[in-house]
DSSP file (Angstrom, degrees, kcal/mol; ACC not computed):
  #  RESIDUE AA STRUCTURE BP1 BP2  ACC     N-H-->O    O-->H-N    N-H-->O    O-->H-N    TCO  KAPPA ALPHA  PHI   PSI    X-CA   Y-CA   Z-CA
    1    1 A M              0   0    0      0, 0.0   130,-0.1     0, 0.0   100,-0.0   0.000 360.0 360.0 360.0 150.1    0.0    0.0    0.0
    2    2 A S     >  -     0   0    0      1,-0.1     4,-2.4   128,-0.1     5,-0.2  -0.412 360.0-104.5 -80.0 164.6    1.1    3.5   -0.6
    3    3 A P  H  > S+     0   0    0      0, 0.0     4,-2.3     0, 0.0     5,-0.2   0.892 122.8  51.8 -57.5 -39.6    1.4    6.0    2.4
    4    4 A L  H  > S+     0   0    0      2,-0.2     4,-2.4     1,-0.2     5,-0.2   0.909 108.5  50.2 -64.6 -41.6   -1.8    7.7    1.4
    5    5 A E  H  > S+     0   0    0      2,-0.2     4,-2.6     1,-0.2    -1,-0.2   0.905 109.7  51.3 -63.3 -40.8   -3.7    4.4    1.3
    6    6 A H  H  X S+     0   0    0     -4,-2.4     4,-1.5     2,-0.2    -2,-0.2   0.921 110.1  49.6 -61.0 -42.9   -2.3    3.5    4.8
    7    7 A A  H  X S+     0   0    0     -4,-2.3     4,-3.0     1,-0.2    -2,-0.2   0.923 112.5  47.0 -62.9 -44.0   -3.5    6.8    6.1
    8    8 A L  H  X S+     0   0    0     -4,-2.4     4,-2.3     1,-0.2    -1,-0.2   0.905 108.0  55.1 -65.4 -41.1   -7.0    6.4    4.6
    9    9 A V  H  < S+     0   0    0     -4,-2.6    -1,-0.2     1,-0.2    -2,-0.2   0.824 116.8  38.5 -61.8 -30.5   -7.3    2.8    5.9
   10   10 A A  H  X S+     0   0    0     -4,-1.5     4,-1.4    -5,-0.2    -2,-0.2   0.866 115.5  50.4 -85.7 -40.2   -6.6    4.1    9.4
   11   11 A L  H  X S+     0   0    0     -4,-3.0     4,-2.8    -5,-0.2     5,-0.2   0.855 101.8  61.2 -70.3 -34.7   -8.5    7.4    9.3
   12   12 A I  H  X S+     0   0    0     -4,-2.3     4,-2.5    -5,-0.2     5,-0.2   0.956 108.8  39.3 -62.3 -52.3  -11.8    5.9    8.0
   13   13 A P  H  > S+     0   0    0      0, 0.0     4,-2.7     0, 0.0    -1,-0.2   0.889 116.8  51.5 -66.9 -34.4  -12.5    3.6   11.0
   14   14 A V  H  X S+     0   0    0     -4,-1.4     4,-2.5     2,-0.2    -2,-0.2   0.933 112.1  46.6 -64.4 -44.2  -11.2    6.2   13.5
   15   15 A T  H  X S+     0   0    0     -4,-2.8     4,-2.5     2,-0.2     5,-0.2   0.923 113.2  48.5 -63.6 -44.7  -13.5    8.8   12.0
   16   16 A I  H  X S+     0   0    0     -4,-2.5     4,-2.7    -5,-0.2     5,-0.3   0.927 111.4  50.8 -61.4 -44.5  -16.5    6.5   11.9
   17   17 A Y  H  X S+     0   0    0     -4,-2.7     4,-3.3     1,-0.2     5,-0.4   0.943 112.4  45.7 -57.9 -48.8  -15.9    5.5   15.5
   18   18 A L  H  X>S+     0   0    0     -4,-2.5     4,-1.8     1,-0.2     6,-1.3   0.870 113.3  49.9 -66.2 -35.7  -15.7    9.1   16.7
   19   19 A L  H  X5S+     0   0    0     -4,-2.5     4,-0.5     4,-0.3    -1,-0.2   0.919 119.1  37.3 -66.6 -42.7  -18.8   10.1   14.7
   20   20 A V  H  <5S+     0   0    0     -4,-2.7    -2,-0.2    -5,-0.2    -3,-0.2   0.932 126.4  35.6 -74.5 -46.4  -20.8    7.2   16.1
   21   21 A R  H  <5S+     0   0    0     -4,-3.3    -3,-0.2    -5,-0.3    -2,-0.2   0.910 137.8  13.0 -77.6 -44.6  -19.4    7.2   19.7
   22   22 A R  H  <5S-     0   0    0     -4,-1.8    -3,-0.2    -5,-0.4    -2,-0.1   0.439  90.7-126.4-116.0  -2.4  -18.9   10.9   20.4
   23   23 A R  S  <<S+     0   0    0     -5,-0.7     2,-0.3    -4,-0.5    -4,-0.3   0.906  74.6 104.2  53.8  45.8  -20.8   12.5   17.5
   24   24 A Q  S    S-     0   0    0     -6,-1.3    -2,-0.2    -9,-0.2    -1,-0.2  -0.990  72.1-112.0-149.6 155.6  -17.7   14.6   16.5
   25   25 A L        -     0   0    0     -2,-0.3   -10,-0.1     1,-0.1    -9,-0.0  -0.487  51.5 -85.7 -80.1 157.9  -15.1   14.6   13.8
   26   26 A P        -     0   0    0      0, 0.0    -1,-0.1     0, 0.0   -11,-0.0  -0.355  46.5-115.9 -63.1 144.5  -11.5   13.8   14.8
   27   27 A S     >  -     0   0    0      1,-0.1     4,-2.7    -3,-0.1     5,-0.2  -0.254  28.2-104.3 -70.8 167.0   -9.4   16.7   16.1
   28   28 A K  H  > S+     0   0    0      1,-0.2     4,-2.3     2,-0.2     5,-0.2   0.888 124.2  51.9 -59.9 -38.7   -6.4   18.0   14.1
   29   29 A M  H  > S+     0   0    0      2,-0.2     4,-2.6     1,-0.2    -1,-0.2   0.919 109.7  48.2 -65.4 -43.2   -4.2   16.3   16.7
   30   30 A M  H  > S+     0   0    0      2,-0.2     4,-2.8     1,-0.2     5,-0.3   0.926 111.1  50.7 -63.5 -43.9   -6.0   13.0   16.4
   31   31 A L  H  X S+     0   0    0     -4,-2.7     4,-2.4     1,-0.2    -1,-0.2   0.917 112.5  47.5 -58.2 -43.2   -5.8   13.2   12.6
   32   32 A S  H  X S+     0   0    0     -4,-2.3     4,-2.6    -5,-0.2    -2,-0.2   0.922 113.3  46.8 -63.8 -45.1   -2.0   13.8   12.9
   33   33 A V  H  X S+     0   0    0     -4,-2.6     4,-2.7     2,-0.2    -2,-0.2   0.904 113.5  47.7 -67.3 -42.1   -1.4   11.0   15.4
   34   34 A V  H  X S+     0   0    0     -4,-2.8     4,-2.3     2,-0.2    -1,-0.2   0.930 113.8  47.6 -65.0 -44.8   -3.4    8.5   13.4
   35   35 A C  H  X S+     0   0    0     -4,-2.4     4,-1.2    -5,-0.3    -2,-0.2   0.917 112.4  49.5 -62.7 -42.4   -1.7    9.4   10.1
   36   36 A F  H >X S+     0   0    0     -4,-2.6     4,-1.3     1,-0.2     3,-0.6   0.939 112.4  47.5 -61.4 -46.5    1.7    9.3   11.8
   37   37 A G  H 3< S+     0   0    0     -4,-2.7    -1,-0.2     1,-0.2    -2,-0.2   0.869 107.5  57.4 -60.8 -36.5    0.9    5.8   13.3
   38   38 A S  H 3< S+     0   0    0     -4,-2.3    -1,-0.2     1,-0.2    -2,-0.2   0.750 118.5  30.0 -70.7 -23.1   -0.4    4.6    9.9
   39   39 A V  H XX S+     0   0    0     -4,-1.2     4,-2.3    -3,-0.6     3,-0.6   0.445  90.5 101.8-111.4  -2.8    3.0    5.4    8.1
   40   40 A F  H 3X S+     0   0    0     -4,-1.3     4,-1.7     1,-0.2     5,-0.3   0.880  79.3  53.5 -51.1 -46.4    5.3    4.8   11.1
   41   41 A P  H 3> S+     0   0    0      0, 0.0     4,-2.8     0, 0.0     5,-0.3   0.900 112.9  44.2 -58.9 -37.9    6.4    1.4   10.0
   42   42 A D  H <> S+     0   0    0     -3,-0.6     4,-1.3     1,-0.2    -2,-0.2   0.832 106.9  59.5 -74.9 -31.5    7.4    2.7    6.6
   43   43 A L  H  < S+     0   0    0     -4,-2.3    -1,-0.2    -7,-0.2    -3,-0.2   0.846 119.3  29.9 -62.5 -32.5    9.1    5.8    8.1
   44   44 A V  H  X S+     0   0    0     -4,-1.7     4,-1.4    -5,-0.2    -2,-0.2   0.916 124.4  40.9 -90.5 -53.7   11.4    3.5    9.9
   45   45 A D  H  X S+     0   0    0     -4,-2.8     4,-2.4    -5,-0.3     5,-0.2   0.841 107.0  57.3 -74.0 -36.2   11.8    0.4    7.8
   46   46 A K  H  X S+     0   0    0     -4,-1.3     4,-2.7    -5,-0.3    -1,-0.2   0.952 110.6  42.3 -65.3 -48.8   12.1    1.8    4.3
   47   47 A P  H  > S+     0   0    0      0, 0.0     4,-1.9     0, 0.0    -1,-0.2   0.888 113.8  53.4 -63.6 -35.9   15.1    4.0    4.9
   48   48 A V  H  <>S+     0   0    0     -4,-1.4     5,-2.2     2,-0.2     6,-0.5   0.907 112.1  45.2 -63.5 -40.2   16.8    1.2    7.0
   49   49 A S  H ><5S+     0   0    0     -4,-2.4     3,-2.2     1,-0.2    -1,-0.2   0.909 109.0  55.2 -67.7 -42.3   16.3   -1.1    4.0
   50   50 A Y  H 3<5S+     0   0    0     -4,-2.7    -2,-0.2     1,-0.3    -1,-0.2   0.850 104.0  55.2 -59.9 -33.7   17.5    1.5    1.5
   51   51 A A  T 3<5S-     0   0    0     -4,-1.9    -1,-0.3    -5,-0.2    -2,-0.2   0.361 117.8-117.4 -79.6   6.4   20.7    1.8    3.6
   52   52 A N  T < 5S+     0   0    0     -3,-2.2    -3,-0.2     2,-0.1    -2,-0.1   0.791  80.9 124.5  61.5  31.5   21.1   -2.0    3.1
   53   53 A L  S   <S+     0   0    0     -5,-2.2    -4,-0.2    -6,-0.2    -1,-0.1   0.626  74.8  30.6 -91.8 -15.8   20.8   -2.7    6.9
   54   54 A T  S    S-     0   0    0     -6,-0.5    -2,-0.1    -5,-0.2    -1,-0.1  -0.937  87.2-111.7-136.6 160.2   17.9   -5.1    6.3
   55   55 A P  S    S-     0   0    0      0, 0.0     2,-0.3     0, 0.0    70,-0.2   0.796  92.7 -14.9 -66.3 -27.6   16.9   -7.4    3.5
   56   56 A W  S    S-     0   0    0     68,-0.1     3,-0.2   -11,-0.0    -6,-0.0  -0.971  78.7 -82.8-165.7 177.8   13.9   -5.4    2.5
   57   57 A G  S    S+     0   0    0     -2,-0.3   -11,-0.1     1,-0.2   -12,-0.1   0.193 107.9  63.6 -82.9  16.6   11.5   -2.6    3.7
   58   58 A R  S    S+     0   0    0    -13,-0.1    -1,-0.2   -12,-0.1   -16,-0.1  -0.518  75.2  98.3-133.3  68.0    9.1   -4.7    5.8
   59   59 A V  S    S+     0   0    0     -3,-0.2     3,-0.1   -18,-0.2     4,-0.1   0.643  78.0  19.5-117.3 -87.7   11.2   -6.0    8.7
   60   60 A F  S >  S+     0   0    0      1,-0.2     3,-1.8     2,-0.2     6,-0.3   0.966 130.8  28.6 -58.2 -72.2   11.4   -4.4   12.1
   61   61 A M  T 3  S+     0   0    0      1,-0.3    -1,-0.2   -20,-0.3   -19,-0.1   0.581 116.2  62.7 -73.2  -8.2    8.3   -2.2   12.5
   62   62 A H  T 3  S+     0   0    0    -21,-0.2     2,-0.4    -3,-0.1    -1,-0.3   0.289  90.1  88.7 -92.9   8.5    6.3   -4.4   10.2
   63   63 A S  S X> S-     0   0    0     -3,-1.8     4,-3.0     1,-0.1     3,-1.5  -0.900  75.0-137.5-114.1 134.0    6.7   -7.3   12.6
   64   64 A L  H 3> S+     0   0    0     51,-2.9     4,-2.6    -2,-0.4    52,-0.2   0.859 102.7  62.3 -58.4 -38.2    4.3   -8.1   15.4
   65   65 A P  H 34 S+     0   0    0      0, 0.0    -1,-0.3     0, 0.0    51,-0.1   0.742 116.9  32.4 -62.5 -18.2    7.1   -8.9   17.9
   66   66 A F  H <> S+     0   0    0     -3,-1.5     4,-1.8    -6,-0.3    -2,-0.2   0.777 117.5  54.5 -98.1 -38.6    8.3   -5.3   17.5
   67   67 A A  H  X S+     0   0    0     -4,-3.0     4,-2.9    -7,-0.3     5,-0.2   0.897 102.6  56.3 -64.1 -42.3    4.9   -3.7   16.9
   68   68 A I  H  X S+     0   0    0     -4,-2.6     4,-2.4     1,-0.2    -1,-0.2   0.927 109.5  43.9 -62.5 -46.9    3.3   -5.0   20.1
   69   69 A P  H  > S+     0   0    0      0, 0.0     4,-2.6     0, 0.0    -1,-0.2   0.894 113.9  51.9 -64.6 -36.3    6.0   -3.6   22.5
   70   70 A V  H  X S+     0   0    0     -4,-1.8     4,-2.5     2,-0.2    -2,-0.2   0.947 112.0  45.7 -62.5 -47.0    5.9   -0.2   20.6
   71   71 A V  H  X S+     0   0    0     -4,-2.9     4,-2.9     1,-0.2     5,-0.2   0.902 112.0  52.2 -62.4 -41.3    2.1    0.0   20.9
   72   72 A A  H  X S+     0   0    0     -4,-2.4     4,-2.5    -5,-0.2    -1,-0.2   0.913 111.0  47.3 -62.0 -42.7    2.3   -1.0   24.6
   73   73 A L  H  X S+     0   0    0     -4,-2.6     4,-2.7     2,-0.2     5,-0.2   0.922 113.1  48.3 -64.0 -44.1    4.9    1.7   25.3
   74   74 A V  H  X S+     0   0    0     -4,-2.5     4,-2.7     2,-0.2    -2,-0.2   0.935 114.3  45.6 -62.9 -46.3    2.8    4.3   23.4
   75   75 A L  H  X S+     0   0    0     -4,-2.9     4,-2.4     2,-0.2    -1,-0.2   0.892 112.6  51.5 -65.5 -38.9   -0.4    3.3   25.3
   76   76 A G  H  X S+     0   0    0     -4,-2.5     4,-2.4    -5,-0.2    -2,-0.2   0.932 113.3  43.9 -62.0 -46.0    1.4    3.3   28.6
   77   77 A Y  H  X S+     0   0    0     -4,-2.7     4,-2.2     1,-0.2    -2,-0.2   0.909 113.1  52.0 -65.4 -41.3    2.8    6.8   28.0
   78   78 A A  H  <>S+     0   0    0     -4,-2.7     5,-3.6    -5,-0.2     6,-0.3   0.888 110.6  48.9 -62.3 -38.8   -0.5    8.0   26.8
   79   79 A F  H ><5S+     0   0    0     -4,-2.4     3,-1.3     3,-0.2    -2,-0.2   0.936 111.0  49.0 -65.3 -46.6   -2.2    6.6   29.9
   80   80 A I  H 3<5S+     0   0    0     -4,-2.4    -2,-0.2     1,-0.3    -1,-0.2   0.857 115.6  43.9 -61.8 -36.1    0.3    8.2   32.2
   81   81 A T  T 3<5S-     0   0    0     -4,-2.2    -1,-0.3    -5,-0.2    -2,-0.2   0.284 114.5-115.1 -95.0  10.6    0.0   11.6   30.5
   82   82 A N  T < 5S+     0   0    0     -3,-1.3    -3,-0.2    -4,-0.1    -4,-0.1   0.865  86.9 111.5  59.8  40.0   -3.9   11.4   30.3
   83   83 A R    >>< +     0   0    0     -5,-3.6     4,-2.0    -6,-0.2     3,-0.8  -0.254  24.0 141.2-132.0  44.8   -3.9   11.2   26.5
   84   84 A L  H 3>  +     0   0    0     -6,-0.3     4,-2.7     1,-0.3     5,-0.2   0.838  68.4  61.3 -59.5 -34.0   -5.1    7.7   26.0
   85   85 A H  H 3> S+     0   0    0      1,-0.2     4,-1.8     2,-0.2    -1,-0.3   0.886 106.8  45.4 -61.3 -38.0   -7.3    8.7   23.1
   86   86 A L  H <> S+     0   0    0     -3,-0.8     4,-2.5     2,-0.2    -1,-0.2   0.887 111.7  51.2 -73.2 -38.4   -4.2    9.8   21.2
   87   87 A G  H  X S+     0   0    0     -4,-2.0     4,-2.3     1,-0.2    -2,-0.2   0.890 110.8  49.5 -62.6 -38.6   -2.2    6.7   22.1
   88   88 A A  H  X S+     0   0    0     -4,-2.7     4,-2.7    -5,-0.2    -2,-0.2   0.884 108.8  53.2 -67.1 -38.0   -5.1    4.6   20.8
   89   89 A G  H  X S+     0   0    0     -4,-1.8     4,-2.2     2,-0.2    -2,-0.2   0.932 111.0  45.3 -62.2 -46.3   -5.2    6.7   17.6
   90   90 A F  H  X S+     0   0    0     -4,-2.5     4,-2.9     1,-0.2    -2,-0.2   0.935 113.8  50.6 -59.8 -46.1   -1.5    6.0   17.0
   91   91 A S  H  X S+     0   0    0     -4,-2.3     4,-3.1     1,-0.2     5,-0.2   0.888 109.4  49.3 -63.0 -41.7   -2.0    2.3   17.8
   92   92 A V  H  X S+     0   0    0     -4,-2.7     4,-2.1     2,-0.2    -1,-0.2   0.941 113.4  47.5 -62.5 -46.4   -4.9    1.9   15.5
   93   93 A G  H  X S+     0   0    0     -4,-2.2     4,-0.9    -5,-0.2    -2,-0.2   0.937 116.1  44.0 -58.9 -47.3   -3.0    3.5   12.7
   94   94 A Y  H >X S+     0   0    0     -4,-2.9     4,-1.0     1,-0.2     3,-0.8   0.949 114.9  46.7 -63.5 -51.1    0.1    1.4   13.3
   95   95 A L  H 3< S+     0   0    0     -4,-3.1    -1,-0.2     1,-0.3    -2,-0.2   0.783 109.8  53.7 -69.5 -26.0   -1.7   -1.9   13.8
   96   96 A L  H 3X S+     0   0    0     -4,-2.1     4,-1.3    -5,-0.2    -1,-0.3   0.708  98.5  66.5 -77.6 -18.7   -3.9   -1.4   10.7
   97   97 A H  H <X S+     0   0    0     -4,-0.9     4,-1.8    -3,-0.8    -2,-0.2   0.913  94.7  57.8 -63.7 -41.7   -0.7   -0.8    8.6
   98   98 A L  H  X S+     0   0    0     -4,-1.0     4,-0.9     1,-0.2     3,-0.4   0.946 111.1  37.1 -62.3 -54.1    0.5   -4.4    9.1
   99   99 A P  H  4 S+     0   0    0      0, 0.0     4,-0.5     0, 0.0    -1,-0.2   0.805 110.3  66.1 -68.0 -23.8   -2.5   -6.2    7.6
  100  100 A G  H >< S+     0   0    0     -4,-1.3     3,-0.6     1,-0.2    -2,-0.2   0.895 102.4  46.1 -60.7 -39.0   -2.8   -3.4    5.0
  101  101 A D  H 3< S+     0   0    0     -4,-1.8    -1,-0.2    -3,-0.4     3,-0.1   0.762 124.9  32.4 -72.9 -24.3    0.6   -4.5    3.6
  102  102 A W  T 3X S+     0   0    0     -4,-0.9     4,-2.9    -5,-0.2     5,-0.3   0.125  77.6 124.8-119.0  19.9   -0.4   -8.1    3.6
  103  103 A H  H <> S+     0   0    0     -3,-0.6     4,-2.5    -4,-0.5     5,-0.2   0.846  74.4  50.5 -56.5 -39.4   -4.2   -8.0    2.9
  104  104 A K  H  > S+     0   0    0      2,-0.2     4,-1.1     1,-0.2    -1,-0.2   0.939 115.6  41.5 -65.3 -45.3   -4.2  -10.3   -0.1
  105  105 A R  H  4>S+     0   0    0     -3,-0.2     5,-2.3     2,-0.2     3,-0.2   0.903 115.8  49.9 -69.4 -39.8   -2.2  -13.0    1.6
  106  106 A L  H ><5S+     0   0    0     -4,-2.9     3,-1.7     1,-0.2    -2,-0.2   0.906 108.4  52.6 -65.3 -40.9   -4.1  -12.7    4.9
  107  107 A L  H 3<5S+     0   0    0     -4,-2.5    -1,-0.2    -5,-0.3    -2,-0.2   0.764 104.9  56.4 -66.6 -23.6   -7.5  -12.8    3.1
  108  108 A S  T 3<5S-     0   0    0     -4,-1.1    -1,-0.3    -3,-0.2    -2,-0.2   0.427 124.9-104.5 -86.2   2.6   -6.3  -16.1    1.4
  109  109 A G  T < 5S+     0   0    0     -3,-1.7     2,-0.4     1,-0.3    -3,-0.2   0.477  80.1 128.7  92.5   3.1   -5.7  -17.6    4.8
  110  110 A E      < -     0   0    0     -5,-2.3    -1,-0.3    -6,-0.2    -2,-0.2  -0.739  49.6-148.0 -95.0 139.3   -1.9  -17.3    4.8
  111  111 A I        -     0   0    0     -2,-0.4     5,-0.1    -3,-0.1    -5,-0.0  -0.921  24.1-130.9-102.9 110.4    0.1  -15.6    7.6
  112  112 A P    >   -     0   0    0      0, 0.0     3,-1.5     0, 0.0     4,-0.4  -0.375   7.9-135.2 -61.6 133.3    3.2  -14.0    6.0
  113  113 A P  G >  S+     0   0    0      0, 0.0     3,-1.4     0, 0.0     4,-0.3   0.762 100.8  71.7 -62.1 -23.3    6.3  -15.0    7.9
  114  114 A D  G >  S+     0   0    0      1,-0.3     3,-1.1     2,-0.2     6,-0.1   0.832  88.2  62.9 -60.4 -31.8    7.4  -11.4    7.8
  115  115 A L  G <  S+     0   0    0     -3,-1.5   -51,-2.9     1,-0.2    -1,-0.3   0.716 109.1  40.5 -65.5 -19.9    4.7  -10.5   10.4
  116  116 A L  G X  S+     0   0    0     -3,-1.4     3,-2.4    -4,-0.4     4,-0.4   0.313  91.7 165.3-112.9   6.9    6.4  -12.8   12.9
  117  117 A W  T <   +     0   0    0     -3,-1.1   -51,-0.2     1,-0.3     4,-0.1  -0.422  61.4  28.2 -62.0 137.9   10.1  -11.9   12.2
  118  118 A P  T 3  S+     0   0    0      0, 0.0    -1,-0.3     0, 0.0    -4,-0.1  -0.934 119.0  59.9 -93.3  11.3   12.5  -12.5   14.0
  119  119 A L  S <  S+     0   0    0     -3,-2.4     2,-0.3    -6,-0.1    -2,-0.2   0.754 118.3  31.1 -71.1 -22.2   10.6  -15.6   15.2
  120  120 A T  S    S-     0   0    0     -4,-0.4     2,-0.2    -7,-0.3     0, 0.0  -0.892  94.7-103.7-127.2 160.8   10.5  -16.8   11.6
  121  121 A S        -     0   0    0     -2,-0.3    -5,-0.1    -4,-0.1    -4,-0.1  -0.536  33.5-117.6 -83.9 154.7   13.0  -16.3    8.8
  122  122 A I        -     0   0    0     -2,-0.2     3,-0.1    -8,-0.1    -1,-0.1  -0.792  24.9-135.4 -93.4 125.7   12.2  -13.8    6.0
  123  123 A P        -     0   0    0      0, 0.0     2,-0.1     0, 0.0    -1,-0.0  -0.340  37.7 -83.3 -71.8 162.2   11.9  -15.2    2.5
  124  124 A A        -     0   0    0     -2,-0.0   -68,-0.1     1,-0.0     0, 0.0  -0.403  48.6-154.9 -64.5 141.4   13.6  -13.5   -0.4
  125  125 A H        -     0   0    0    -70,-0.2     2,-1.3    -3,-0.1    -1,-0.0  -0.918  19.3-112.1-123.5 148.9   11.5  -10.6   -1.8
  126  126 A P        -     0   0    0      0, 0.0   -70,-0.0     0, 0.0    -2,-0.0  -0.624  61.5 -73.6 -84.8  90.4   11.6   -9.1   -5.3
  127  127 A G  S    S-     0   0    0     -2,-1.3     3,-0.1     3,-0.0     0, 0.0   0.051  81.8 -19.1  64.6-166.4   13.0   -5.6   -5.1
  128  128 A P  S    S-     0   0    0      0, 0.0   -72,-0.0     0, 0.0     0, 0.0  -0.132  78.6 -78.0 -77.1 169.8   11.4   -2.4   -3.8
  129  129 A A    >   -     0   0    0      1,-0.1     3,-1.8     2,-0.1  -127,-0.0  -0.213  43.5-110.0 -63.0 156.4    7.8   -1.6   -3.1
  130  130 A H  T 3  S+     0   0    0      1,-0.3    -1,-0.1    -3,-0.1  -128,-0.1   0.729 115.3  60.4 -63.1 -22.5    5.6   -0.7   -6.1
  131  131 A W  T 3  S+     0   0    0   -130,-0.1     6,-2.1     5,-0.1    -1,-0.3   0.434  90.0  86.3 -90.5   3.3    5.3    2.9   -4.9
  132  132 A W  B <   +a  137   0A   0     -3,-1.8     6,-0.2     4,-0.2     3,-0.2  -0.566  61.9  68.8 -89.2 162.8    9.1    3.5   -5.2
  133  133 A G  S >  S-     0   0    0      4,-1.2     3,-1.4    -2,-0.2    -3,-0.0  -0.451  93.0 -56.5 120.5 173.9   10.8    4.5   -8.4
  134  134 A P  T 3  S+     0   0    0      0, 0.0    -1,-0.2     0, 0.0     4,-0.1   0.779 131.0  45.0 -61.5 -29.6   11.3    7.3  -10.8
  135  135 A E  T 3  S+     0   0    0     -3,-0.2     2,-0.1     2,-0.1    -2,-0.1   0.533 125.1  25.7 -90.5  -6.5    7.5    7.6  -11.6
  136  136 A N  S <  S-     0   0    0     -3,-1.4     2,-0.4     1,-0.2    -4,-0.2  -0.185 116.6 -19.0-128.1-142.6    6.5    7.5   -8.0
  137  137 A V  B     -a  132   0A   0     -6,-2.1    -4,-1.2    -2,-0.1     2,-0.4  -0.587  62.0-132.1 -75.5 127.1    8.1    8.3   -4.6
  138  138 A N     >  -     0   0    0     -2,-0.4     4,-2.7    -6,-0.2     5,-0.2  -0.682   9.0-140.6 -79.9 128.5   11.8    8.5   -4.7
  139  139 A I  H  > S+     0   0    0     -2,-0.4     4,-2.4     1,-0.2    -1,-0.1   0.797 101.2  56.2 -64.9 -28.4   13.3    6.4   -1.9
  140  140 A I  H  > S+     0   0    0      2,-0.2     4,-2.2     1,-0.2    -1,-0.2   0.941 111.1  43.3 -67.0 -45.4   16.0    9.0   -1.2
  141  141 A W  H  > S+     0   0    0      2,-0.2     4,-3.0     1,-0.2    -2,-0.2   0.890 113.3  52.6 -65.2 -38.4   13.4   11.7   -0.7
  142  142 A W  H  X S+     0   0    0     -4,-2.7     4,-2.9     2,-0.2    -2,-0.2   0.912 109.0  50.1 -62.6 -40.9   11.3    9.3    1.4
  143  143 A S  H  X S+     0   0    0     -4,-2.4     4,-2.4     2,-0.2    -2,-0.2   0.908 112.6  46.0 -64.6 -42.0   14.3    8.6    3.5
  144  144 A L  H  X S+     0   0    0     -4,-2.2     4,-2.3     2,-0.2    -2,-0.2   0.926 113.6  49.4 -65.1 -44.3   15.0   12.4    4.0
  145  145 A F  H  X S+     0   0    0     -4,-3.0     4,-2.8     1,-0.2     5,-0.2   0.919 111.0  50.6 -58.5 -44.7   11.3   12.9    4.7
  146  146 A S  H  X S+     0   0    0     -4,-2.9     4,-3.1     1,-0.2     5,-0.3   0.920 109.3  50.3 -60.0 -45.4   11.3   10.1    7.2
  147  147 A A  H  X S+     0   0    0     -4,-2.4     4,-2.1     1,-0.2    -1,-0.2   0.906 112.7  46.7 -61.9 -42.0   14.4   11.5    9.0
  148  148 A V  H  X S+     0   0    0     -4,-2.3     4,-2.7     2,-0.2    -2,-0.2   0.952 115.7  44.3 -65.2 -49.6   12.7   14.9    9.3
  149  149 A I  H  X S+     0   0    0     -4,-2.8     4,-2.6     1,-0.2     5,-0.2   0.938 116.3  45.6 -62.8 -47.6    9.4   13.5   10.6
  150  150 A L  H  X S+     0   0    0     -4,-3.1     4,-2.4    -5,-0.2    -1,-0.2   0.872 113.2  52.0 -64.6 -35.3   11.0   11.1   13.0
  151  151 A G  H  X S+     0   0    0     -4,-2.1     4,-2.4    -5,-0.3    -2,-0.2   0.928 110.3  47.1 -64.7 -45.6   13.3   13.9   14.2
  152  152 A I  H  X S+     0   0    0     -4,-2.7     4,-2.6     1,-0.2    -2,-0.2   0.928 114.1  47.6 -61.5 -45.3   10.5   16.3   14.8
  153  153 A V  H  X S+     0   0    0     -4,-2.6     4,-2.9     1,-0.2     5,-0.2   0.901 111.0  51.5 -64.1 -40.4    8.5   13.6   16.7
  154  154 A A  H  X S+     0   0    0     -4,-2.4     4,-2.7     2,-0.2    -1,-0.2   0.907 111.3  47.2 -63.6 -41.5   11.6   12.7   18.8
  155  155 A I  H  X S+     0   0    0     -4,-2.4     4,-2.6     2,-0.2     5,-0.2   0.936 113.8  47.5 -64.7 -45.7   12.1   16.3   19.7
  156  156 A R  H  X S+     0   0    0     -4,-2.6     4,-2.4     2,-0.2    -2,-0.2   0.916 113.8  47.6 -61.3 -43.0    8.4   16.8   20.6
  157  157 A M  H  X S+     0   0    0     -4,-2.9     4,-3.1     2,-0.2     5,-0.2   0.922 110.9  51.7 -64.6 -43.2    8.5   13.6   22.6
  158  158 A G  H  X S+     0   0    0     -4,-2.7     4,-2.6     1,-0.2    -2,-0.2   0.929 112.3  45.5 -58.6 -46.0   11.7   14.6   24.4
  159  159 A K  H  X S+     0   0    0     -4,-2.6     4,-2.6     2,-0.2    -1,-0.2   0.901 114.1  49.7 -63.1 -40.8   10.2   17.9   25.4
  160  160 A D  H  X S+     0   0    0     -4,-2.4     4,-2.4     2,-0.2    -2,-0.2   0.920 112.3  46.4 -65.8 -44.4    6.9   16.3   26.5
  161  161 A I  H  X S+     0   0    0     -4,-3.1     4,-2.4     2,-0.2    -2,-0.2   0.933 113.7  48.9 -62.9 -45.7    8.7   13.7   28.6
  162  162 A F  H  X S+     0   0    0     -4,-2.6     4,-2.2    -5,-0.2    -2,-0.2   0.908 111.3  50.7 -60.2 -42.7   10.9   16.4   30.1
  163  163 A S  H  X S+     0   0    0     -4,-2.6     4,-1.9     1,-0.2    -1,-0.2   0.909 112.0  46.0 -62.0 -44.0    7.9   18.5   30.8
  164  164 A H  H  X S+     0   0    0     -4,-2.4     4,-1.8     2,-0.2    -1,-0.2   0.838 110.5  53.5 -70.2 -32.2    6.0   15.6   32.5
  165  165 A M  H  X S+     0   0    0     -4,-2.4     4,-1.6     2,-0.2    -2,-0.2   0.907 108.7  49.8 -67.8 -40.1    9.1   14.7   34.6
  166  166 A N  H  X S+     0   0    0     -4,-2.2     4,-0.7     1,-0.2    -2,-0.2   0.892 111.5  48.6 -63.8 -39.9    9.4   18.3   35.8
  167  167 A H  H  < S+     0   0    0     -4,-1.9     3,-0.3     1,-0.2    -1,-0.2   0.843 109.1  53.9 -68.8 -32.8    5.7   18.3   36.8
  168  168 A S  H  < S+     0   0    0     -4,-1.8    -1,-0.2     1,-0.2    -2,-0.2   0.848 111.3  44.3 -69.4 -34.2    6.1   15.0   38.6
  169  169 A F  H  <        0   0    0     -4,-1.6    -1,-0.2     1,-0.2    -2,-0.2   0.527 360.0 360.0 -90.9  -5.6    9.0   16.2   40.7
  170  170 A S     <        0   0    0     -4,-0.7    -1,-0.2    -3,-0.3    -2,-0.2   0.481 360.0 360.0 -97.9 360.0    7.4   19.5   41.7
């Protein structure tokens, strides 16, 4: 799936849930968090793959043994900071990304071994994702975009953690 498709697959159920449950549209912050969660695996794994550090672009963050602890940490932090709704938004986006990449195989009843890496070995894969290339998203630009987005999020998280630590000790 392309990044836009991942975002839509995550935003549609979140929006429907909020409309039905709370009779409101998602806030700008919720939209941002869900979109970030929906592309988070690609923000991490595609540049790592491009740097030839992994066999292909669906390894670490595309694997349940990595996704589950990340989601648990996000939800734990969201609970502690009284923003569980945002942690849930990120988690929904992230967790819907994984079946989004494998929907055809999952619908046929197959569980791709990549979803369970490193508990299973990764089979050989044919080249880059369909949305890479000269006519689509350039992986160098995607890697730079990923670095900027992850850097901004890391700075914001660092400030937020520091702020909450100061409030806890005062």
